[in-house]
C-alpha positions as CSV (number, residue, x, y, z in Angstrom):
1,M,50.2,193.3,-225.7
2,Y,48.6,190.1,-224.1
3,G,48.9,191.7,-221.6
4,Y,47.7,195.0,-222.7
5,V,44.9,193.5,-224.6
6,M,43.8,191.5,-220.8
7,G,44.4,195.1,-218.8
8,K,42.2,197.4,-221.0
9,V,39.6,194.7,-221.6
10,T,39.3,194.1,-217.6
11,M,39.1,198.2,-217.2
12,Y,36.0,198.1,-219.3
13,G,34.7,194.9,-217.7
14,Y,34.6,197.1,-214.3
15,V,33.7,200.1,-215.6
16,M,31.0,199.0,-217.4
17,G,29.9,196.4,-214.4
18,K,30.6,199.4,-211.7
19,S,27.3,201.2,-213.7
20,R,25.3,198.9,-214.4
21,M,25.0,198.0,-210.5
22,C,24.6,201.9,-209.4
23,D,22.1,201.8,-211.7
24,Q,20.5,197.9,-210.3
25,V,21.1,199.9,-206.5
26,C,19.6,202.6,-207.6
27,R,16.0,201.1,-208.8
28,W,16.5,199.3,-205.6
29,K,16.2,201.7,-203.4
30,R,13.1,203.1,-205.4
31,K,10.8,200.4,-205.0
32,W,12.1,200.2,-201.0
33,N,10.6,204.2,-200.7
34,R,7.3,203.0,-201.7
35,K,7.1,198.9,-200.4
36,G,9.7,198.8,-198.0
37,D,11.4,195.9,-197.3
38,D,9.3,194.1,-199.2
39,A,11.7,195.1,-202.1
40,K,14.1,193.1,-201.6
41,P,15.0,190.6,-204.1
42,K,14.8,187.2,-203.0
43,W,18.8,186.2,-204.1
44,I,20.0,189.2,-201.7
45,D,22.0,188.0,-199.2
46,P,19.9,189.6,-196.0
47,H,22.7,191.3,-194.6
48,V,23.8,192.7,-197.6
49,W,20.0,194.6,-198.3
50,A,20.2,195.5,-194.1
51,A,23.6,197.0,-194.7
52,L,21.9,199.0,-197.7
53,V,19.0,199.8,-195.8
54,R,21.2,201.1,-193.3
55,Y,23.0,203.2,-195.4
56,W,19.6,205.0,-197.5
57,L,18.4,206.3,-194.2
58,D,22.2,208.2,-193.1
59,P,21.5,211.5,-192.9
60,K,24.8,212.0,-195.2
61,S,23.3,209.8,-197.9
62,E,19.5,211.2,-197.8
63,A,21.7,214.7,-198.3
64,R,24.3,213.2,-200.8
65,S,20.7,212.1,-202.7
66,I,19.0,215.0,-202.9
67,N,21.8,217.5,-204.3
68,S,22.3,214.6,-207.1
69,R,18.4,215.5,-207.5
70,N,18.6,218.4,-207.9
71,A,21.3,218.8,-210.0
72,R,19.7,216.1,-212.9
73,Y,16.3,218.2,-212.9
74,H,18.3,222.0,-212.9
75,D,17.5,224.0,-215.9
76,P,19.6,227.2,-215.2
77,D,18.6,228.5,-219.0
78,G,15.1,228.0,-218.7
79,T,15.1,225.8,-222.2
80,G,14.5,222.2,-220.3
81,I,15.9,219.7,-218.1
82,S,19.3,218.6,-220.1
83,K,18.7,214.6,-220.4
84,H,18.8,212.5,-223.3
85,R,17.3,209.0,-224.4
86,S,20.5,206.4,-224.5
87,G,19.7,204.4,-221.5
88,Q,22.1,202.9,-221.0
89,T,24.0,203.3,-224.1
90,S,26.7,205.3,-223.8
91,F,27.3,207.7,-226.1
92,K,30.3,206.3,-227.8
93,A,28.6,203.0,-228.5
94,S,25.5,204.8,-230.2
95,A,28.6,206.6,-232.0
96,R,30.5,203.2,-233.3
97,K,26.2,201.9,-234.6
98,H,26.4,204.9,-237.0
99,S,30.5,204.0,-238.0
100,E,29.3,200.4,-238.5
101,K,26.2,202.2,-240.7
102,T,28.0,204.3,-242.7
103,G,31.5,202.9,-242.6
104,E,33.2,206.4,-241.4
105,L,35.8,205.4,-238.7
106,T,35.3,209.1,-237.3
107,P,32.5,209.9,-235.1
108,D,29.9,212.4,-236.0
109,F,28.7,214.5,-233.3
110,L,25.5,216.2,-234.4
111,Q,24.2,213.0,-235.4
112,V,25.5,211.6,-232.4
113,L,23.5,214.2,-230.7
114,E,20.4,213.9,-233.2
115,E,20.6,210.1,-232.1
116,T,20.5,211.0,-228.0
117,H,18.6,213.9,-228.0
118,R,15.7,213.4,-230.4
119,K,12.5,212.0,-229.8
120,P,10.9,209.5,-232.5
121,D,7.9,213.1,-233.5
122,G,10.8,215.1,-234.5
123,T,11.1,217.0,-231.1
124,F,13.7,217.2,-228.7
125,T,13.9,216.5,-225.7
126,N,14.6,220.1,-223.9
127,G,15.5,223.2,-225.6
128,K,19.3,223.7,-225.7
129,S,20.2,220.6,-228.1
130,E,17.0,221.7,-230.2
131,S,19.0,225.2,-230.3
132,I,22.8,223.5,-230.9
133,Y,21.5,221.0,-233.4
134,N,20.0,223.8,-235.1
135,E,22.7,226.5,-234.8
136,V,25.2,223.5,-236.0
137,S,23.0,222.5,-239.0
138,S,22.9,225.7,-240.4
139,R,25.9,227.2,-239.7
140,I,27.3,223.8,-242.1
141,Q,25.2,224.5,-244.0
142,E,26.5,228.2,-245.4
143,M,30.0,225.9,-245.6
144,E,29.2,223.8,-248.2
145,S,27.2,227.4,-249.7
146,E,30.9,228.5,-249.9
147,L,32.8,224.6,-250.8
148,C,30.0,224.9,-254.4
149,A,31.8,228.7,-255.7
150,G,35.2,227.3,-254.4
151,D,37.7,224.5,-254.1
152,N,38.2,223.4,-250.8
153,M,40.2,220.9,-248.7
154,E,38.0,220.5,-246.6
155,S,35.5,219.2,-248.9
156,S,35.2,215.6,-248.8
157,V,34.9,213.3,-251.2
158,S,31.3,213.7,-251.9
159,G,31.3,217.7,-252.4
160,G,30.5,218.1,-248.6
161,L,32.2,219.2,-244.9
162,S,34.4,215.7,-244.1
163,I,33.6,215.2,-240.4
164,H,36.2,216.2,-238.5
165,A,35.6,219.7,-240.4
166,K,31.7,218.8,-239.0
167,N,33.1,218.2,-236.1
168,K,35.1,220.9,-235.2
169,I,32.2,223.4,-235.5
170,Y,30.2,221.8,-233.4
171,T,32.6,221.9,-230.9
172,E,33.0,225.5,-231.2
173,V,28.7,226.1,-230.7
174,A,28.3,223.9,-227.8
175,P,28.3,225.6,-224.7
176,R,31.0,224.0,-222.7
177,K,31.2,223.5,-218.4
178,K,34.3,221.8,-216.5
179,N,36.3,221.7,-220.0
180,R,33.3,218.9,-221.1
181,I,31.2,220.1,-224.2
182,Y,27.7,219.6,-223.9
183,G,25.7,216.2,-225.9
184,V,28.8,214.6,-227.0
185,G,28.9,212.6,-223.5
186,S,31.8,209.8,-223.1
187,L,33.3,210.9,-226.7
188,Q,34.8,213.7,-224.8
189,Q,38.3,212.9,-226.3
190,E,37.7,212.8,-229.6
191,A,35.7,216.3,-229.2
192,A,39.4,218.0,-227.8
193,S,41.0,217.0,-230.3
194,A,38.0,217.8,-233.3
195,H,38.5,221.7,-231.6
196,T,42.4,222.1,-230.8
197,G,42.6,220.7,-235.3
198,A,44.4,217.1,-234.6
199,P,43.1,214.4,-236.1
200,P,40.9,211.8,-233.9
201,P,43.3,209.0,-232.3
202,P,43.0,205.6,-232.7
203,S,39.6,204.5,-230.9
204,E,39.9,201.9,-228.4
205,D,36.9,200.4,-228.6
206,P,36.3,196.8,-226.8
207,L,35.2,194.7,-229.5
208,I,38.6,195.3,-231.1
209,F,40.5,194.7,-228.0
210,A,38.5,191.0,-227.8
211,Q,39.9,190.9,-231.0
212,K,43.0,191.9,-230.8
213,L,43.2,188.7,-227.7
214,A,42.1,186.3,-229.6
215,V,44.6,187.2,-232.0
216,A,47.4,187.1,-228.8
217,E,46.1,184.1,-227.6
218,A,45.7,182.3,-230.8
219,S,49.5,183.1,-230.9
220,L,50.9,181.8,-227.6
221,Q,48.5,178.9,-229.2
222,A,51.1,178.6,-231.4
223,Q,54.3,179.6,-230.0
224,A,53.6,176.9,-227.1
225,T,53.6,174.0,-230.3
226,Q,56.5,175.2,-231.4
227,I,58.0,175.2,-228.1
228,Q,57.2,171.7,-227.6
229,E,57.7,170.4,-231.0
230,S,61.4,171.8,-230.5
231,Q,61.5,170.3,-227.0
232,A,60.6,166.9,-228.3
233,T,63.2,167.3,-231.2
234,L,65.7,168.4,-229.0
235,Q,65.0,165.3,-226.5
236,A,65.2,162.8,-229.3
237,Q,68.1,164.4,-230.4
238,A,69.7,164.1,-227.3
239,T,68.6,160.4,-226.1
240,E,70.3,159.7,-230.2
241,L,74.2,161.7,-229.4
242,K,74.0,159.6,-225.3
243,Q,73.2,156.7,-227.5
244,S,76.2,157.0,-230.1
245,K,79.1,157.9,-227.1
246,E,78.1,154.7,-225.3
247,K,78.3,152.6,-228.5
248,M,82.4,155.0,-228.8
249,H,83.0,154.0,-225.4
250,S,82.2,150.6,-226.0
251,Y,84.1,150.4,-229.2
252,D,87.1,152.0,-227.2
253,A,87.2,149.4,-224.4
254,Y,87.1,146.3,-227.3
255,F,90.5,148.5,-228.5
256,E,92.1,149.1,-225.4
257,Y,91.9,145.1,-225.1
258,L,93.0,144.0,-228.3
259,A,96.2,146.8,-228.1
260,E,97.1,144.7,-224.6
261,K,96.9,141.0,-226.8
262,D,98.3,142.4,-229.7
263,P,100.5,146.2,-230.3
264,A,101.1,145.3,-234.0
265,F,97.0,145.8,-234.2
266,A,97.0,148.8,-232.5
267,A,100.0,150.6,-233.7
268,L,98.7,149.6,-237.4
269,F,95.1,151.2,-236.2
270,R,96.5,153.9,-234.7
271,A,98.5,154.9,-238.2
272,E,95.3,154.7,-240.4
273,H,93.2,157.3,-238.7
274,Q,96.5,159.5,-237.9
275,P,95.5,162.8,-239.1
276,S,97.2,164.2,-243.1
277,S,97.6,167.3,-240.9
278,K,101.9,168.6,-241.0
279,Q,101.3,169.7,-237.6
280,A,100.0,167.8,-236.0
281,D,102.1,166.1,-233.1
282,P,103.4,161.9,-234.1
283,V,102.5,160.0,-232.1
284,T,105.1,157.8,-230.2
285,T,104.2,153.9,-231.2
286,T,106.0,151.0,-229.6
287,K,108.6,149.0,-232.6
288,T,106.8,146.6,-233.9
289,T,108.0,143.6,-236.8
290,P,106.8,143.7,-240.5
291,V,103.9,142.4,-241.1
292,T,103.7,139.1,-242.9
293,G,101.9,136.2,-243.3
294,D,105.2,134.5,-241.8
295,N,104.3,136.2,-238.0
296,T,100.9,134.4,-236.8
297,G,100.2,137.4,-234.6
298,N,100.7,139.6,-237.3
299,G,98.4,137.6,-239.5
300,T,95.6,138.4,-237.0
301,A,96.0,141.8,-236.3
302,T,95.8,142.4,-240.3
303,A,92.5,139.9,-240.6
304,T,91.2,141.5,-237.6
305,L,92.4,145.0,-238.7
306,S,90.4,144.0,-242.1
307,S,86.9,142.8,-240.5
308,L,87.3,145.6,-238.5
309,S,87.3,148.6,-241.3
310,K,84.8,146.6,-243.6
311,S,82.4,147.0,-240.4
312,F,82.8,150.1,-240.7
C-alpha cells in the first residue's frame, strides 16, 4: 500500500515538474529572442545557459519549434484557433474544483468546457467550442423535456439527466482526433468510459493519494511502536527466564551436595517429588534405614527437608 501510494505521488510530481519546467524554458527562450544573453536569470549556471542557447540555435530545434507553433495556430475549420483559458491548471484539476463545489464525484464535461473555453464576457475562445456547447446543451434540453413526459432510468433525483448521461451526449457530439475527444483535456479516461457506457473509473486524485500516504505512514508508525513494545516485553521475559534457570541450577547443586552427604534425605526428597502416574518409570534408590528420631542423620534429613519444603 505504502509503495503504491508513493509511486503514484512520485509519478504525479514528475509529470507536473516536467510540465512546469518546459513552460519556464519557453519563457526564457522568448526573452532571449528579445534581449539576447541579458535574458539569462542570475541564479542559472552559465554553462547551462550556454547549452540552452546552443540548443535554441540548432536548425533541428528551430524546425521543431516552427512546426509546433504552426500546430498551435492551426485553424482547419475556420472557426478560430483552438485554445483554452485554464492556463497551467489541468482540466482534471478544474473538474475537481467544480466537484468540490457541487458535491458530484463525476466531472461534468459540458461544465468543464464552459469554464476552460468561455471568456468572462460570455463569448467563447473559438467557434468550435461554442458550437459544441450549443449542440450539447440543445440535446440535453430535448432529452430532459422528454423525461418530463414520462419516467426514465436516466433521470436523476432532481428530475434532470444524470451527469453520466450528459457526458455520454457530449462524447457523441464532440469531434475526435487520434482517439482524443475535443474539450476534455486530461479527462480522456473518464470520457472514454462515458462513451462506452461503462461507469467512470475511480478517481486517482493527488490529494487523495496524499491522504492515503498520511494514513499509511501513521499505520506504519503505530506498527513500529507495537513491535518495539513487543520486543521489550520479550526481552524482559528472556531475562526473567535466564534468572530462573540460574536459580534452579544453584538449587540443583545444593541438592546434589546434600545427597552425597545424606543419602536418606535424597531418598525422601525424590519420593516426595515422585510423579503419580503409573506409567512413570520407578526410581531406583539405595536402601536406607527408616527415619527415626534416634538416628542422628535421619533427624537431620527430616529437619532439612521440612525447612526446604517451607521455603518452597
